[in-house]
FIVEXDREN-428848 format. One line per field, with one value per residue (C-alpha): residue number from 1; x, y, z. Coordinates in nm, 2 decimals. Layout:
FIVEXDREN-428848
nr <- (NUM | ...);
x <- (X | ...);
y <- (Y | ...);
z <- (Z | ...);
END
This chain:
FIVEXDREN-428848
nr <- (1 | 2 | 3 | 4 | 5 | 6 | 7 | 8 | 9 | 10 | 11 | 12 | 13 | 14 | 15 | 16 | 17 | 18 | 19 | 20 | 21 | 22 | 23 | 24 | 25 | 26 | 27 | 28 | 29 | 30 | 31 | 32 | 33 | 34 | 35 | 36 | 37 | 38 | 39 | 40 | 41 | 42 | 43 | 44 | 45 | 46 | 47 | 48 | 49 | 50 | 51 | 52 | 53 | 54 | 55 | 56 | 57 | 58 | 59 | 60 | 61 | 62 | 63 | 64 | 65 | 66 | 67 | 68 | 69 | 70 | 71 | 72 | 73 | 74 | 75 | 76 | 77 | 78 | 79 | 80 | 81 | 82 | 83 | 84 | 85 | 86 | 87 | 88 | 89 | 90 | 91 | 92 | 93 | 94 | 95 | 96 | 97 | 98 | 99 | 100 | 101 | 102 | 103 | 104 | 105 | 106 | 107 | 108 | 109 | 110 | 111 | 112 | 113 | 114 | 115 | 116 | 117 | 118 | 119 | 120 | 121 | 122 | 123 | 124 | 125 | 126 | 127 | 128 | 129 | 130 | 131 | 132 | 133 | 134 | 135 | 136 | 137 | 138 | 139 | 140 | 141 | 142 | 143 | 144 | 145 | 146 | 147 | 148 | 149 | 150 | 151 | 152 | 153 | 154 | 155 | 156 | 157 | 158 | 159 | 160 | 161 | 162 | 163 | 164 | 165 | 166 | 167 | 168 | 169 | 170 | 171 | 172 | 173 | 174 | 175 | 176 | 177 | 178 | 179 | 180 | 181 | 182 | 183 | 184 | 185 | 186 | 187 | 188 | 189 | 190 | 191 | 192 | 193 | 194 | 195 | 196 | 197 | 198 | 199 | 200 | 201 | 202 | 203 | 204 | 205 | 206 | 207 | 208 | 209 | 210 | 211 | 212 | 213 | 214 | 215 | 216 | 217 | 218 | 219 | 220 | 221 | 222 | 223 | 224 | 225 | 226 | 227 | 228 | 229 | 230 | 231 | 232 | 233 | 234 | 235 | 236 | 237 | 238 | 239 | 240 | 241 | 242 | 243 | 244 | 245 | 246 | 247 | 248 | 249);
x <- (0.00 | 0.15 | 0.22 | -0.05 | -0.01 | -0.12 | -0.28 | -0.28 | -0.46 | -0.23 | -0.50 | -0.53 | -0.16 | -0.11 | -0.38 | -0.22 | 0.10 | -0.07 | -0.05 | -0.38 | -0.58 | -0.65 | -0.82 | -1.07 | -1.24 | -1.23 | -1.34 | -1.37 | -1.13 | -1.12 | -0.99 | -0.76 | -0.70 | -0.92 | -0.69 | -0.93 | -0.94 | -0.89 | -0.91 | -1.14 | -1.01 | -0.80 | -0.51 | -0.17 | -0.27 | -0.57 | -0.35 | -0.11 | -0.38 | -0.55 | -0.21 | -0.14 | -0.48 | -0.47 | -0.12 | -0.22 | -0.52 | -0.32 | -0.05 | -0.31 | -0.51 | -0.18 | -0.10 | -0.45 | -0.43 | -0.09 | -0.21 | -0.54 | -0.37 | -0.12 | -0.40 | -0.65 | -0.40 | -0.59 | -0.93 | -0.87 | -1.16 | -1.16 | -1.39 | -1.14 | -0.92 | -1.18 | -1.22 | -0.86 | -0.83 | -0.60 | -0.53 | -0.15 | 0.08 | 0.29 | 0.00 | -0.16 | 0.17 | 0.22 | -0.12 | -0.06 | 0.30 | 0.17 | -0.08 | 0.20 | 0.44 | 0.18 | 0.06 | 0.42 | 0.52 | 0.21 | 0.29 | 0.66 | 0.58 | 0.31 | 0.45 | 0.74 | 1.10 | 1.09 | 0.83 | 1.01 | 1.19 | 0.88 | 0.70 | 0.98 | 0.99 | 0.62 | 0.64 | 0.88 | 0.64 | 0.35 | 0.56 | 0.69 | 0.42 | 0.10 | 0.19 | 0.47 | 0.46 | 0.08 | 0.00 | 0.28 | 0.15 | -0.20 | -0.08 | 0.11 | -0.19 | -0.45 | -0.22 | -0.22 | -0.60 | -0.65 | -0.45 | -0.68 | -0.99 | -1.21 | -1.57 | -1.69 | -1.75 | -1.41 | -1.25 | -1.41 | -1.31 | -0.95 | -0.94 | -1.04 | -0.77 | -0.52 | -0.63 | -0.59 | -0.24 | -0.15 | -0.27 | -0.10 | 0.23 | 0.23 | 0.15 | 0.39 | 0.67 | 0.66 | 0.67 | 0.95 | 1.16 | 1.07 | 1.19 | 1.52 | 1.56 | 1.48 | 1.72 | 2.00 | 1.93 | 1.88 | 2.09 | 1.83 | 1.55 | 1.24 | 1.02 | 0.66 | 0.36 | 0.13 | -0.21 | -0.57 | -0.55 | -0.26 | -0.49 | -0.79 | -0.62 | -0.59 | -0.94 | -0.73 | -0.61 | -0.97 | -1.02 | -0.69 | -0.81 | -1.13 | -0.94 | -0.71 | -0.97 | -1.22 | -1.54 | -1.71 | -1.72 | -1.94 | -1.69 | -1.39 | -1.58 | -1.64 | -1.28 | -1.15 | -1.34 | -1.28 | -0.92 | -0.77 | -0.97 | -0.87 | -0.50 | -0.52 | -0.50 | -0.13 | -0.03 | -0.24 | -0.09 | 0.27 | 0.20 | 0.03 | 0.28 | 0.46 | 0.71 | 0.57 | 0.53 | 0.74 | 0.44 | 0.40 | 0.78);
y <- (0.00 | 0.34 | 0.59 | 0.84 | 1.18 | 1.51 | 1.73 | 2.11 | 2.38 | 2.66 | 2.92 | 2.80 | 2.80 | 3.14 | 3.28 | 3.11 | 3.30 | 3.62 | 3.83 | 4.00 | 3.69 | 3.38 | 3.06 | 2.95 | 2.67 | 2.55 | 2.83 | 3.08 | 3.37 | 3.61 | 3.96 | 4.07 | 4.44 | 4.59 | 4.83 | 4.84 | 4.47 | 4.37 | 4.74 | 4.67 | 4.32 | 4.25 | 4.09 | 4.23 | 4.38 | 4.54 | 4.70 | 4.83 | 4.98 | 5.15 | 5.29 | 5.43 | 5.59 | 5.73 | 5.86 | 6.03 | 6.19 | 6.31 | 6.49 | 6.64 | 6.78 | 6.92 | 7.09 | 7.23 | 7.36 | 7.53 | 7.68 | 7.81 | 7.93 | 8.14 | 8.28 | 8.36 | 8.43 | 8.54 | 8.49 | 8.12 | 7.87 | 7.50 | 7.53 | 7.76 | 7.45 | 7.35 | 7.69 | 7.72 | 7.84 | 7.61 | 7.85 | 7.82 | 7.53 | 7.55 | 7.53 | 7.23 | 7.04 | 7.10 | 6.95 | 6.64 | 6.59 | 6.61 | 6.33 | 6.13 | 6.16 | 6.06 | 5.76 | 5.64 | 5.69 | 5.50 | 5.21 | 5.19 | 5.18 | 4.92 | 4.69 | 4.44 | 4.55 | 4.36 | 4.60 | 4.92 | 4.95 | 4.90 | 5.17 | 5.42 | 5.34 | 5.39 | 5.71 | 5.84 | 5.75 | 5.92 | 6.23 | 6.28 | 6.10 | 6.19 | 6.51 | 6.74 | 6.69 | 6.70 | 6.98 | 7.19 | 7.15 | 7.23 | 7.53 | 7.67 | 7.60 | 7.77 | 8.07 | 8.12 | 8.08 | 8.33 | 8.60 | 8.56 | 8.68 | 8.42 | 8.35 | 8.09 | 7.83 | 7.87 | 7.86 | 7.52 | 7.39 | 7.50 | 7.40 | 7.05 | 7.03 | 7.14 | 6.87 | 6.61 | 6.73 | 6.73 | 6.37 | 6.24 | 6.41 | 6.34 | 5.97 | 5.90 | 6.15 | 6.17 | 5.80 | 5.76 | 6.01 | 5.84 | 5.51 | 5.65 | 5.81 | 5.49 | 5.29 | 5.54 | 5.52 | 5.14 | 5.02 | 4.78 | 4.76 | 4.97 | 4.90 | 4.99 | 4.94 | 5.24 | 5.11 | 5.25 | 5.37 | 5.59 | 5.78 | 5.75 | 5.91 | 6.23 | 6.35 | 6.58 | 6.76 | 6.83 | 6.98 | 7.17 | 7.33 | 7.42 | 7.57 | 7.77 | 7.89 | 8.16 | 7.95 | 8.11 | 8.09 | 7.77 | 7.58 | 7.69 | 7.60 | 7.24 | 7.21 | 7.32 | 7.03 | 6.76 | 6.81 | 6.71 | 6.39 | 6.30 | 6.34 | 6.08 | 5.82 | 5.92 | 5.84 | 5.53 | 5.39 | 5.44 | 5.32 | 4.99 | 4.90 | 4.57 | 4.34 | 4.07 | 3.72 | 3.43 | 3.32 | 3.66 | 3.68);
z <- (0.00 | -0.10 | 0.17 | 0.25 | 0.08 | 0.25 | 0.00 | 0.08 | -0.10 | -0.23 | -0.15 | 0.21 | 0.28 | 0.13 | 0.35 | 0.65 | 0.60 | 0.53 | 0.85 | 0.79 | 0.75 | 0.95 | 0.82 | 1.09 | 0.90 | 0.54 | 0.32 | 0.61 | 0.65 | 0.94 | 0.88 | 1.16 | 1.07 | 1.33 | 1.52 | 1.82 | 1.87 | 2.24 | 2.34 | 2.63 | 2.71 | 3.02 | 2.82 | 2.73 | 2.40 | 2.56 | 2.83 | 2.57 | 2.35 | 2.65 | 2.77 | 2.42 | 2.39 | 2.75 | 2.69 | 2.37 | 2.53 | 2.83 | 2.63 | 2.40 | 2.70 | 2.84 | 2.51 | 2.49 | 2.85 | 2.79 | 2.46 | 2.61 | 2.93 | 2.72 | 2.51 | 2.78 | 3.06 | 3.38 | 3.22 | 3.15 | 3.19 | 3.13 | 2.82 | 2.66 | 2.58 | 2.32 | 2.16 | 2.03 | 1.67 | 1.48 | 1.20 | 1.19 | 1.08 | 1.39 | 1.63 | 1.44 | 1.41 | 1.78 | 1.86 | 1.64 | 1.78 | 2.14 | 2.07 | 1.90 | 2.19 | 2.45 | 2.26 | 2.20 | 2.56 | 2.68 | 2.45 | 2.54 | 2.91 | 2.88 | 2.62 | 2.60 | 2.52 | 2.19 | 2.06 | 2.13 | 1.80 | 1.58 | 1.79 | 1.74 | 1.37 | 1.34 | 1.53 | 1.27 | 0.99 | 1.17 | 1.24 | 0.88 | 0.68 | 0.86 | 1.04 | 0.92 | 0.55 | 0.48 | 0.73 | 0.59 | 0.24 | 0.35 | 0.54 | 0.23 | 0.01 | 0.23 | 0.28 | -0.09 | -0.11 | 0.17 | -0.02 | -0.33 | -0.15 | -0.33 | -0.29 | -0.03 | -0.31 | -0.46 | -0.11 | -0.06 | -0.40 | -0.38 | -0.02 | -0.11 | -0.38 | -0.12 | 0.12 | -0.16 | -0.24 | 0.12 | 0.16 | -0.16 | -0.10 | 0.28 | 0.26 | -0.02 | 0.02 | 0.40 | 0.45 | 0.20 | 0.39 | 0.72 | 0.57 | 0.48 | 0.82 | 1.00 | 0.78 | 0.86 | 1.24 | 1.27 | 0.98 | 0.86 | 0.60 | 0.69 | 0.40 | 0.49 | 0.27 | 0.25 | 0.34 | 0.33 | 0.69 | 0.60 | 0.37 | 0.60 | 0.89 | 0.68 | 0.76 | 0.98 | 0.66 | 0.57 | 0.92 | 0.89 | 0.57 | 0.74 | 1.03 | 0.81 | 0.56 | 0.65 | 0.65 | 0.95 | 1.33 | 1.33 | 1.12 | 1.34 | 1.65 | 1.51 | 1.41 | 1.75 | 1.91 | 1.64 | 1.55 | 1.89 | 1.89 | 1.53 | 1.61 | 1.89 | 1.60 | 1.54 | 1.90 | 1.91 | 1.59 | 1.72 | 2.07 | 1.96 | 1.69 | 1.76 | 1.61 | 1.37 | 1.51 | 1.38 | 1.17 | 1.01 | 0.93);
END
């Protein structure tokens, strides 16, 4: 009797080694790209994710407090922290960077030593690819628009184009620069695929355009409350980054 032969499906094995998929049963694939998975669970990943989110929120609140305190001085009230006008590039980059630093710190404290380097690398990508490059481009674009004294409709159209340019150049150019910086620091390959969430996170560029363009007090009031929350994603992404498992490698 000939020996038994184990027959494997090429599609099944390829999915098994794909880090974003996991074969549960024959013909059933579970997507594992949910960044908030285990956030409320009392396991290690859950603790790291909560620490990253809490750290990002804490430094963001501290930045808002310092900014509002300097603006309002003796007349400062707690609600003033959510009435700040983010109409400058420096102020907006400062807000995003504060969220990034807090999220990274929270993740580094709560996670294992083996995950420190991936977090630091991801922080560089967030800083250059998702913060500095796109916000700077948006700032330059909106300053040009403001000088033209255009109608509200044209302001919105050109502002939208500016946001698209900021996203495109920020995600591609910024992440390319971050890759080269990381490779120079760590002396190893830092290839990083640009994914949908890299583009999705740039809703902040739309809000930045709204903040820097004269679209009325109601719009600026909305942006002053929404923008700090959106930038928490930068810190969360850096703080929750971890080294790939042996299976993923």
